[in-house]
N, C-alpha and C positions, 0 to 999 in steps of 0.2 A: 753163321746164322743162315745160312743155305740149305747147308746139308740137317740142320735141323728140322725147318721145312719139308723136307723132301718127307720125313719119316711123320706128319701129320696128317693124321685122318679127318677129313671133313666130313663133320655130322650129315647124314642127309635123310630126311625122314621118312621112316619106315614103309609111309604108304605110299609111298611112289614105287617102290620093289615089293617082288614077291620073295625074292632070296638076297640077299646082302652078296652086291659084285665082285667084294673086295673079301670076298669068303673062300675065294676059289682061285687056279691059275686061268679058267675059262672063264669065269664074270670077268678077271681083269682085261683079257683078250677080248671083251665083247665091248668093254669102255672104250679101251685104247682102239681096237677095229672100229669102233660103231662112231666114237670121234671124228675120225681120218673118213671117213664114208658118207657121214652127213654132211660134214666140212664140205666133199666134192662134188657128192652126188644133188645135195639139198634134200628136204625132206620129201619132198615130191617122186624123187627120183629111187631114193634109200627103203629099201625094207627088207627083215628078218633070212628072207631066202636070202639076199647079196650078204646080208653080214654072216651066215652059216658057213658060207662059203669061203668067206676072207676068215674065218675061225677056226674051220677044218673041223666043223660040228655040224647038228643040226637043229633045224628050226624049232621044233620040240623042245630041245635043251634052252635054249635062248630064253623059250614063252615062259620056262621056270624061274625066270630070273625078271622078266619086264614082260605085262601084260600085253602089253601094244610099243610102235616105236615112238607116240609120243610121252610114254610114262621115262622112256630110257633119254628123250632129249628133256623132261621135265627134271631126269635125274643129272646129265650132264650141265646143266644151265644154271641148279641151285649148287651145285659144285663149284662152278665157276665163283661164283660171286662166294662164297664161301671162303672159296681160296683167296677172291680180293678183301676178304677180310681179313683173313690172317694175314695176307702183306701190309695191310692198312696198321694193323696195330703193332707189330714189328719193327714197322721203319717210323715210325712214332713213337717211340715206346720211350725216346730220348728227348722228344721234342717237347717245349713247355709252352711256347707259344702258339696260340690255336690257330692263327694266322699260317704261319709254319705248317701245322697238320694239317689244314687245309688244302695247301697244296700239293701236299702230299695226295691227298685223296684226289683233285682233279687229276695230275699226274697218273693215277691207276687206273682211273675212269677212260682217259684220253689214252696213253699208250699201253695197258692192260697191266699186269703185273710185274713185278720189279723181279720177285723169282720166279725165274721160267724152267726151273728145273722142278721134277717130281717123277717118283716110280711108278705111279701110277696112270699117268694122262699129260700129252704132248701140250702143252700149255699154252704152246702157238695157233697149235691146229683147233686149240680148244675157245681161244681168243676169236677167232675168224670165225670159229661156226657161234658163238655168243654175237657178233655182229651179225649174222645174215641169217640167222635163226631164231633168236631167242623171242622173238615179237609171236611165232609159231608155238609157243609153250603155251602162253595165256591168253592170245586172241582166239578164246574158243566158246562152244556155250556149256562147259562143263567149267569156267572159270570161278562159278560163283561155290559149287560143291567142292574143288579144289583147292579154294583160299581156303574155306572152312573147314578143313583134314588140314590145315598146315603146308600146303606143299609148296607156297611162297615163304618160308622161314625165313631161307638164307637169305631172300634179298631185303625182307625188311630186319634181318639184323644188321646185315651194310648201312642201309641208307639212316637208320635210326640210329646208327654209332658218327655217320655222318653227318646229318643234323643237331647230333648233340657238339661237333664242335662248331656247326654255326651261332648255337644258342651261346658258345662262350665267346665267341667272336662278336657277339650282339645281342643279349640277352631280353631287347625289347623288341626286335622281329617278328613280327607276327606269323612269318611261312615258311620256317624251316624246312618242313616235311616236301612241302609245294617246290622249294628251290631247287631241294634234292634231287626230286624226284622230274624235273624241269631239265635239269643237271645230266640224268644220266641218258634220260631219251633223245636229250641231244646229241649228248658224246656218241651214242652209239647209231642215230641217223646217222649223224656227219662222217662217219667210220664208212657206214655203206656207202654213202654218196661217194665219196672220194674213192672207192674203188667200183661204182658201177655208174654213177651220174656226176662224174666231177662237176659238167658246167652249173650242178644249184652248190658249190661250197668253192673256196678260193684253195683249189688243189694242188699251187705248188707251194704252200705255207709250210715249212720248218717245223721242226717238234717244239722250240719255244714258241713259235708266233701261233702253233692252232693252241697249245695251253694259254697263252697268252688274252687270248677272246675268254676264254672260261676265269681266266684270274679277273679280269673286266669286269664279267658278268657277274659276279660272286661278289668282289669287294665291293665294286662301284653300288650295289644292289644293297649290300646290309650298310655301306657308308652313311647312305642315302636315309635309309629309314630313319 
């Protein structure tokens, strides 16, 4: 199955890029090296001049693919959420109990994609990038216009899919989307805290213990409704 997933192209809204980066070798290098540089430098330290040196091209060539570094960040975060959705679909394909599906969704949000190999992007580095930088993709003055143009479609697709699982568990629960967004935000923030502000959370927790918190959060909430 992982071999199948490595060949999947995650559709990203065409409004984000000027030229599809997956349409050329240079575009693919921009995605690969851009992921690594943003993960290493952060958005504040990253620019297209540094990226051009890394890919062995010119800044002008990079600008033919992306209008600015913000659009590149949007591309990468959209790609990540789309990849996570593919993981969710594949891993839950043969599961029938919605609680089992929800456990998979929580695991993906806490630990990242199960399938970490891809021909285009280093998934491990992208996971760190999303943890560190994804809030900068939408906490901007342009958010309303970008949202209206569908620039966050992949994120909505993933959260809607998880919200549907919540409805399967408890059709009477009134706030499935709010629960999902709370879950997503919490997993991102706690991953960030573990790396940089460990006093904000139980930093010594093992993987199953970290997921246990979210299992309690979701399943007790749905049971009490």
